[in-house]
C-alpha positions in Angstrom: 244.6 200.3 -11.0 244.2 202.6 -14.3 247.8 202.1 -15.1 247.4 198.5 -14.7 244.5 198.0 -16.7 246.1 200.1 -19.4 249.2 198.0 -19.5 247.0 194.8 -19.8 245.2 196.4 -22.7 248.2 197.3 -24.5 249.6 193.7 -24.1 246.6 192.3 -25.5 246.5 194.5 -28.3 250.0 193.9 -29.2 251.4 191.4 -32.0 251.9 187.9 -30.8 255.8 188.2 -31.1 255.7 191.0 -29.0 253.7 189.3 -25.9 256.6 187.0 -25.3 258.3 190.2 -23.8 255.7 190.1 -20.9 257.8 187.6 -18.9 260.4 190.6 -18.7 257.7 192.9 -17.0 258.1 193.1 -13.3 254.5 193.2 -12.6 255.1 193.6 -8.7 257.4 196.8 -9.2 254.8 198.2 -11.4 251.9 197.6 -8.8 254.3 199.1 -6.0 255.2 202.1 -8.2 251.4 202.8 -8.5 251.0 202.3 -4.7 253.7 204.9 -4.1 252.8 207.8 -6.5 249.3 207.1 -4.8 250.5 207.8 -1.5 252.0 210.8 -2.5 249.2 212.4 -4.3 246.3 211.5 -2.3 244.2 213.9 -0.5 246.1 215.1 2.5 243.7 215.0 5.7 243.5 218.0 8.1 245.5 216.5 10.7 248.2 216.0 8.5 248.0 219.7 6.9 248.1 221.0 10.4 251.1 218.9 11.4 253.1 219.9 8.2 252.2 223.6 8.9 253.5 223.2 12.3 256.9 222.0 11.3 257.3 224.7 8.5 256.2 227.4 10.9 258.7 226.4 13.6 261.4 226.8 11.0 260.4 230.2 9.7 259.7 231.7 13.4 263.4 230.2 14.2 264.5 232.7 11.5 262.7 235.7 12.7 261.3 235.6 16.3 257.8 237.1 17.0 257.4 240.6 18.0 257.7 240.9 21.9 254.7 242.9 22.2 251.8 240.8 23.9 249.1 243.6 23.0 249.9 243.7 19.3 249.9 240.0 19.0 246.6 239.8 20.9 245.0 242.2 18.6 246.3 240.6 15.5 245.2 237.5 16.4 241.6 238.9 17.3 241.2 240.3 14.0 242.7 237.1 12.3 240.3 234.9 14.2 237.4 237.0 13.4 237.9 236.9 9.5 238.7 233.0 9.6 235.3 232.6 11.5 233.7 234.0 8.3 235.2 231.3 6.1 234.3 227.7 5.2 237.1 226.3 7.4 236.3 228.1 10.9 237.5 224.8 12.5 241.5 225.1 11.7 243.6 226.0 14.5 243.9 229.4 13.4 246.9 231.4 14.7 248.1 235.1 13.6 251.7 236.5 14.6 253.7 239.3 13.8 257.3 238.7 13.2 259.9 241.0 14.4 261.3 241.7 11.2 261.6 245.5 9.5 261.2 243.8 6.1 257.7 244.2 4.5 255.9 240.8 4.1 253.2 238.4 5.0 252.7 234.6 4.4 250.7 231.6 5.7 251.6 228.0 6.4 249.5 225.0 5.8 246.7 224.5 8.7 246.3 228.0 9.4 249.0 229.7 10.8 249.7 233.3 9.5 252.4 235.8 9.8 252.9 239.3 9.2 256.2 241.4 9.6 256.4 244.5 11.8 257.7 246.2 8.8 254.2 245.5 6.9 252.2 246.3 10.0 254.0 249.9 10.0 252.8 250.6 6.7 249.3 250.1 7.5 246.8 253.0 8.6 243.6 251.2 9.6 242.2 247.8 10.7 240.5 247.6 7.3 244.2 247.4 5.8 245.4 244.7 8.3 242.0 242.7 7.5 242.7 242.9 3.7 246.3 241.5 4.1 245.1 238.8 6.6 242.3 238.0 4.2 244.8 237.2 1.5 247.0 234.9 3.5 243.8 233.4 5.0 242.8 232.7 1.1 246.1 230.8 0.6 245.2 228.3 3.4 241.7 227.9 2.4 242.7 227.1 -1.1 245.6 225.1 0.2 248.1 227.0 -2.2 251.2 226.2 -0.2 250.1 222.6 0.8 249.8 221.7 -2.9 253.2 223.3 -3.8 254.6 221.4 -1.0 253.1 218.1 -2.2 254.0 218.9 -5.7 257.7 219.5 -4.8 257.9 216.5 -2.6 256.6 214.4 -5.6 259.2 215.7 -7.9 262.1 215.6 -5.5 261.6 212.3 -3.5 260.6 208.9 -4.8 257.0 208.2 -4.4 257.5 205.9 -1.2 259.6 208.5 0.3 257.1 211.2 -0.6 254.3 209.2 1.0 256.5 208.9 4.1 257.0 212.7 4.4 253.7 213.4 4.2 252.7 211.1 6.8 255.5 210.3 9.1 256.6 213.2 11.3 259.9 211.5 12.5 261.1 210.3 9.1 264.1 211.7 7.2 261.9 212.5 4.4 259.8 214.4 6.4 262.7 216.7 7.4 263.4 217.1 3.5 259.9 218.0 3.0 260.0 220.7 5.5 263.0 222.2 4.1 261.6 222.2 0.7 258.5 223.8 2.3 260.8 226.4 4.1 262.7 227.1 0.9 259.4 227.6 -1.1 258.7 230.7 0.9 261.9 232.4 -0.5 260.5 231.6 -4.1 256.8 232.3 -4.0 253.9 230.7 -5.4 252.6 230.9 -8.9 251.3 234.3 -9.9 247.8 232.6 -10.4 247.6 231.5 -6.6 248.8 235.1 -5.5 245.9 236.9 -7.7 243.1 234.4 -6.4 244.1 235.1 -2.8 243.9 238.7 -3.7 240.4 238.1 -4.9 239.1 235.9 -2.3 240.8 238.2 0.6 238.8 241.0 -0.6 235.5 238.9 -0.2 236.6 237.6 3.1 237.3 241.1 4.5 233.9 242.4 3.3 232.0 239.6 4.4 233.7 240.0 8.0 232.3 244.0 8.0 235.6 245.8 6.8 236.1 248.1 4.0 236.8 246.3 0.9 239.4 248.8 -0.3 241.7 247.6 2.5 243.8 245.4 0.6 244.0 247.7 -2.5 245.0 250.4 -0.2 247.9 248.5 1.1 248.9 247.5 -2.6 248.9 251.2 -3.3 251.1 252.0 -0.6 253.7 249.4 -1.7 253.5 250.7 -5.2 254.4 254.2 -4.1 257.5 252.9 -2.1 260.9 252.6 -3.6 261.2 249.4 -5.5 265.0 249.4 -4.6 264.2 249.4 -0.9 265.8 246.2 0.6 262.8 245.9 3.0 260.6 245.1 -0.4 263.3 242.7 -2.0 261.5 239.4 -0.8 257.9 240.8 -1.2 258.5 241.9 -4.7 260.4 238.5 -5.4 257.6 236.4 -4.1 254.7 238.4 -5.6 253.4 240.0 -8.6 254.1 243.9 -8.9 251.5 245.7 -6.8 250.5 247.7 -9.7 249.6 244.4 -11.7 247.7 243.1 -8.5 245.8 246.5 -8.5 244.8 245.9 -12.2 243.8 242.4 -12.0 241.4 243.5 -8.9 240.1 246.2 -10.6 239.3 244.1 -13.8 237.5 241.2 -11.8 236.3 243.0 -8.3 235.3 246.4 -9.2 231.6 245.9 -8.4 232.5 244.2 -5.0 235.0 247.0 -4.2 232.5 249.9 -4.6 229.6 247.9 -3.1 231.5 247.3 0.2 233.5 250.5 0.2 231.6 252.1 2.9 232.2 249.5 5.5 234.3 250.1 8.7 238.1 251.1 8.5 238.5 251.2 12.3 241.5 253.7 11.9 241.5 254.8 15.5 241.4 251.4 17.0 244.1 250.2 14.7 246.3 253.1 16.0 245.3 252.6 19.5 246.5 248.9 19.5 249.3 248.9 17.4 251.2 252.3 17.2 250.5 253.6 20.6 251.9 250.6 22.2 255.1 250.4 20.7 
């Protein structure tokens, strides 16, 4: 409606000889364009968010199956759901899984599904470190970072009408293109600002849940100490800022919080019992 109002105002302000060109203006097409853009840019409700995330998760799990260890999967789910219960979106259908992949990585999809790889889990030494990584991924879901990126990509690559259909119609061809774009996005990564925001919020979530706030920084230090040429790190380093940069950013913005909650639980023994001993 704002676009229509602006068009009308410009028409009234134009010279008399220019107003004759109004008969060439297809007002119906203009109205349809405004409606279609509105479909693609409107707020996505929770049901749609969960459905989009489920589609994307299915494609990602197809590329790397879940680790066939029920005890580890149950443990990671318990930790993740406890963390999620401390957030402003506890009612999402949260699910956490460990992928059978040697690469070092973790990612979330819209609607509350979070994955970490076996390779990353093996680099951890405590439940506080696991909580820090899961907290980072939970933060992406809370802030809808991936959902907004998918929606932005849909608007850029599809027509307004097709983008609207992709976001709402599960069985449409446009939806398949949307899911394909969403899956591809995980090989490119989010904006650096989104990753650094997820680091900050992830520390808060872990601390709120009772864990040592240095869990995530500890994992970042481990990654920083690894060989950057290691193929297991390729995708992590491609899709995230360098560990050193992330540590510096956390220090500048979160040092008081990190120090205030540094004496909370690390739960090393439980982590080892639930993950390493069961392999």
